[in-house]
N, C-alpha and C positions, 0 to 999 in steps of 0.2 A: 504494500500500500504506500503510495507516495506521501511524503511529509506534508503537513498542512501548509498552506501559503503563509508567508510572513505577514504580520499585521500591517495594514495600510496606514500611512501617515494621515493625520487629521486634515480635513479640507482647508484650503487657505481662507483667511478672513475675507468677508465680502469687500469689494472695492468701495471707496468713499463715494457718497452721492455725487451725481454730476453737478457741475457748477451751474447755477441758474443764470439766465441771461442778464448781462449788466447794462443798465441804462445810464445816461449822463445828460445833464442839462446845465447851462450856465445861468447863474442868478445875478441880476443886475446889482451893482453897488453904486452908491452916490459918489459923484466925482470928489476926489480928495487928494491932497498932496501933503505929505507922502501917503502911500497906500497903507491900509491896516496890516498889522503884523500878527495878530492873534484873535481868537474867537472865544466867547463865553456863551454857553447855552443854558437855558433854564433847566431845572431838575427834571428828570424823566417823568415824574408823577405830576408835573404841572400841566394844566389843561391847555396852556398857550405855549407854542414852540417859539418863545421869545429868544432873541439873539442880541449879543453885544459885540460890536466890532471895536477892538482896542487899537489905538494908533501910537506910533513911536513918540509923539509929542505929549503923551500922557492925557489924551482926551479919548472920548468914546462916542459911539452912536448906538442907541438902543432901538431895536426893532420889535414891535409887539408880536410879529409873526415872521416867517420866512419870506423874503422878497419873492414875488411871483416872476416866473420866466416866460409867461405867456406874452405873445405879441400884443402890444398896446395896453398891457396891464399895468404899466408903470404909473399911470394916472390914478388907478384904483388901489395900488399897493399902499399900505400904511406908511406914512412919513416917519422917518426915524427921529428920535429925540436926542439932540446933541448934549453930551455931558462935557462941560468945559474943562480945560486943563487947570490945575494938575490933578490927574487921577492917580499918579504914582504907581501904576500897574498893580494896584491892590484893589480888587473888586470881586464881587461874588453875587450870585442870585440866591434868594431864599424864598421858599414857598410857605405861606402862612395859612395854616388850616385852623378851623374849618371854613374860613372865609374864602379860601382859594385865591387870595391876593398874591401877586408876585412882586417881590421886593428886590430892587437892585441897590446894593450898598457899596460905596467906594470910600477909600481912606486916602488922605493926602496931608502933607505938612503945611505949615503957615509961617511966613516970616515974622509974624507978630507973636507967636507962641510956639514952644517946643512940643506941644501936645498933638496927639493924633486928632485930625478933624474928619468927621464923617458927613457924607451926603447920602440922601436916600431918594429913590424914584420908585413909584409903585404903579402897578397895572391891575385894574379891576378885572374880575374873572370874565365878564361878558358885557363890556360897555358898547354903546351904540357906535362910537367912534374910538376904536382901540388906540391908545397912545399912552406912553409912560409920562407921568406927571411928577414934579417934585413933591416930596412929602416932608412935613415937619418932623423933627426928631426930638425925643425926650429921654433923658437919662438922669436918674437921681434928682428929680424935681427941677432939673435944668432943661429948658426947651429952646429950640431954635427953629425958625421957619426955613432956613437954608442950610447952614453949616453948623454942626454941633461939635465943639471941642471936648475931648475926653481929658480933662485936666490931670487925671491921675496916671495917664499912660503916655509916655514920651514917644515921639515918632522915631527919633534917632536916625540910624542909617536906612531904615526901611521897615515895613510891616507886611504881613500876609493876611489875607482874608479867605475864609472857606465857609460856604453856606450849604444848608440842606433843608429839611422840612422842620420848620419852627426852631431852628438853631443856627447860630453863626459863631464861628471861632475867629478870633482876632489875635494875631501873634505880633508882639513887639520885641525886636532884638535888644533895644536899649533897656527895656524893663526886664528882659529875660522872663517874660510871662506870656501865657495864652489865656485870654479871657473867653469864657464860654457864655454867650449871650442868648437870651430868649426874646426875640422881637414879637410884638403883638400890637394890634391897633387899639388906640384909645376909643372912648365912647363917641368922640366926634367923627370917627370914621376916616380921619385923615392923618392924624399924628401917630407916628410909630414909636411906641415905648420900648426901650431896651432895658432888660433886666439882667444883671450880672449874676449868673448862677454859680459859676465855679472859676477858679484861677489855677492853672497848671504852672507851677514854678519850674522854669527851665534850668538846666545844668550846663555849665560851660563845656564839660567833657562830652556832651551829647548834642551837637548842633543838629538843627532840623532843616532838612533840604526839601521837604514836601509836606503838605498838610491837606487833609481831605475830611469832610463831614458827609457821611453816607451810611445808609442802612443802620441807623441807630448807633453809630460809632464815630469817634474822633480818631483818625489815623495819622501818625507822624512818620515821615520818611527820615530815617537816621542813617548814619554810617554803618553799613553792613546789614541792615534789616529794617523792620517796621515795628513801631510801638503802637499799641491799641488801647484806647479807653472806651468802655461802654458808656454812651451818653446817659443811659438809665441811672448809673451811679452818680455822674456829674450833676445831673439835673435834680436829683433827689437829696443831695448831700447836706444842704444848709439847713439852718433853723431860723425861725422868726422870734425876735426878742421884742416884747412889748415895752414901749418907752413909758416914762413917767408922765402922768397927766393929773391935773387938779382933781381931787376927790377920789383918786385911784390909789389904793394901798399896795402892799407888797404882792397881793394876789394878782394884781394887774400887770406885774412885771415878770410873770413866769414865761418860760420858753415853751414853744409848741413846735412840732415837727412841720416842715414845709410840705406843701402839697404838690410840688413839682413831680413829674413822672412821665411815663410813656404809655401810650395806648396803641397796640398793634404797631410797634416800632416807630410811632410818631411822637416827638417830644411835645409835651403839653406844658406850657409855662404856668408859673404860679400866678394867681389873681391877687391884686392888691386888696388890702382891707378897705372897707367903706365906713366912713364916720359921718354921722349926722344926716344920713339919707342922701348925700350927694352922689354925683356920678363917679365912676371909677377913675376917670382922668382928673377930676377936680377934688378927689377925696383928700382929707387930711388924716392920714392913718397914724395910729399910735404904735404900729408894728414896724420895727426896723429889720429889714431883711439882711441876714448875714450871708457870707459867701463861703462856699466850700473851697478849701485850699489843699491841693495835693502836689506832690513832687512828680517830676517827669519820670523818675525811676519807678514810681508805683504802677505805671501802666504795664501791660503784658508785652514783653519784647520777644521777637523771634528773628533770628538771623537768617540770611540767605542760605541756600543749600551749600554754596561754596565755602561759607564761613562757619559751617556747623561743626567743625572739628573742635572748636573751643567756644562754648556758650557763655563763658565768664566775660561779661561785657566790661568788667573793671580791671582785668589783669592786663599787664603790659603786652604780653604776646597777643592777646585778643585784640587790643587796641590797634596794634600794628597790622593785624590781619584785616580788621574791619575798615581801616583807612582805604583799602583797595577799591571798594565799591560802595556807592551811596544810593539810597532809594530816592529817585528824583521825580517820580510820577506814580500816582495811585489812582486806579479806576475800579469801581465795583463791577464784578462779573455777575453776581447774583446776591441774594440776601446774605450769604455766608462766605462768598469767595471774592477775592480781589486780585486784579492784575497789576503787578508792580514792575516798573521799569527802573533798572539800576544805571549808574553812571558809565558802565561798560557797554551799554546797549543790549543787555540781556533781559529777558522777560521771566518773571516768576509769578506763580499763583499761590496765594495765601488762603488757606481754608480755615475759617474761624468758627468757634462755637462758644457761646456765652454761658458761664456757669455762675450760680449764686453761691457765695460763701459767707459764713458768719451766721449768727442766730439773732432772731428778733427783728422786727420791722425797722427799729431805729438804728440798728447796727448792721443791717444787711449790706453786703458788698458784692461786687461782680468782678469776675476775672475771665480771661479768654484762654481756651485751648486752641493752639495754633499749629497747623502743619503747612509745610512749604514744598513746592515742586518747581523745578526749573524747566522752562520751555526752550528746547534747543532749536535754534533756527539760524542759518548762515547769513545773518544780516546784523549789522550794528544799528539797532533801532534807536531813532531819535524822537519819534512821535508815535503815540499809540492811542487808539480810541476803541471803546467797547460800550455797547448799550446793555444795561443790566437786564437779565432774563432769568426766568424761573426754570428754564429747561436745563437738564443735566446731561442730555444726550449729545447735543452739538451746540457750540457757541461760535458765532462769527465775530471776528474783531479785525481791526485795520491797523497796519503798521507802516511806517515810512522811515527811510534813512535820512530824511531832511534834504534829499536831492530832488530828482524829477520822477520819482516813482512812489506808488502806494500799493501795498500787497494786501489782498483780502485773504484772511486766514480762517481756518476752521479748526477747532479743538474738540475732540470727541471724548466723552466720559472722563471728566476730571474728577477722579476719586482716589482714595488711599487704598493701598493693598498691604500695608504693614500691620494693620490691625491695632495700632497703638492709640488707644482712646483714653488712656489714664491721665492725660494732662501733662505728661512729661515729654519734652521735646527731645527725642532720641534720634535714631537713624532715620533719614528721610530719603525716599526714593521717588523717581519719576514713574508714576503708576498709571498704566492703561490710558495714556494720553496720546491720541493719534493727532499729530499736528501736521497740517499740510496747507500749502498755498493754493487756493482755488481760483484766483484771478490776480492779474497784475495790471495796474493803471499807470500809464506813462503820461506825464504832463509837460507842456512846453515851458511852464514857469516853475521855479523852485517852490517846493511845498513849504508854506509857512506854518500851517496848523491844520489839524483834522479834528472834527468833533462828530460824534454819532447822533443821528436823527432818530433812528429806530434800530431794531435788531439787524436789519439788512440794508441800511442806507447811511451815508456819511457825507458831511460837508468838507470840502477840501478848499482851503484858502491858499491862493497863489500870490504872486507879486502884482496885485492889482485886480485880480479876478477871483470869483468864488464859484465853485461847481458842486452840484449835488449828484452823487453817484448812488445807485441802488441796485440790488440784486432781484428786485421784484417790481 
């Protein structure tokens, strides 16, 4: 009897899905000199696809929606709102819920004061004539109809702004602090009140190269990795102390826990106390809001895959290793995954999961279990764009080397295979990630910036022109 045939090898994996057809159209830009150099897009959850064009002279143009490319549509396209210089390249969008107002916030210096000066522009959710309009600002009972100085925060060499849903982070290098602010509209429907919920004390040994507020987290790009703060803990941390008032004894000076928190990953700011039946914006409250203060090192830190041989961020050998690469760009992939670009042009995926630690509602704290993966691709990436998606099967994102090309990438099944879920950052492996380029876009102009419009479309800013590319 002949021997049985040898076992057959398993069938090869199915080929990646065919690339959908790619469409392109040019979007008109207002005449300007010099041309814009970067883009800001409203948060993905915003009902309006608002856009900000940032210019090298520190000014900006705000569009309530994407400019139309249809012939003869320029007259019907919404006119942009100019934001005068200086903008200082520090600006962000923030979505205010439940009102669905979109807020554009910018920071700049002033010759008359060393403080950070803020300006705000708001867009109503469904106006008859959509247009950004200047909004008065209020902070700690100080209000301004145009420019609001934050006297406690120096501008110094520069600041950073990052915004999300009901939350704004403001970083000052001179103060070595990050303020976590909760913006909300006053009862007049126009004034934007800023409430300082937390302060992150920065450390000289840990410079910050990128900052992002997304998916209920504050993420800091540092040398060699990313540090994560759950916004839930920052927004709930402070207390209210009742001030002394005539006729009020010691019982009126007790401390009560703040009501700041999150609902379905949306930050909910605290409401001011109301005294004498007045409106919220005009109330004379006897409660003094304190601010939670945390150190930068208290956030969850995770190094890149290449730097994982030594996780001691304070040792001399680790510092020398971590100087080699810096997290310079952070984009949310999904609720718990983020795409990070380092200074070497390499892409990394960070997978996060929030854990509650501590006992009791008053002392409850939050930490992150983080895993990292490196995406190997033969390009020194300078720009990246990804639209957050709940899909775990395939994610499309866009990368560019800052030259004359943009690559459309697909990543399949970004999941862990090492089974390490005990919160300890140990050995990390690139697991079941099929990375491939499904399309290449070549442009006649050098690519200045790319921002995602949807999960399969992107805006590409050239040297004077803007194009919309989509795969559907």
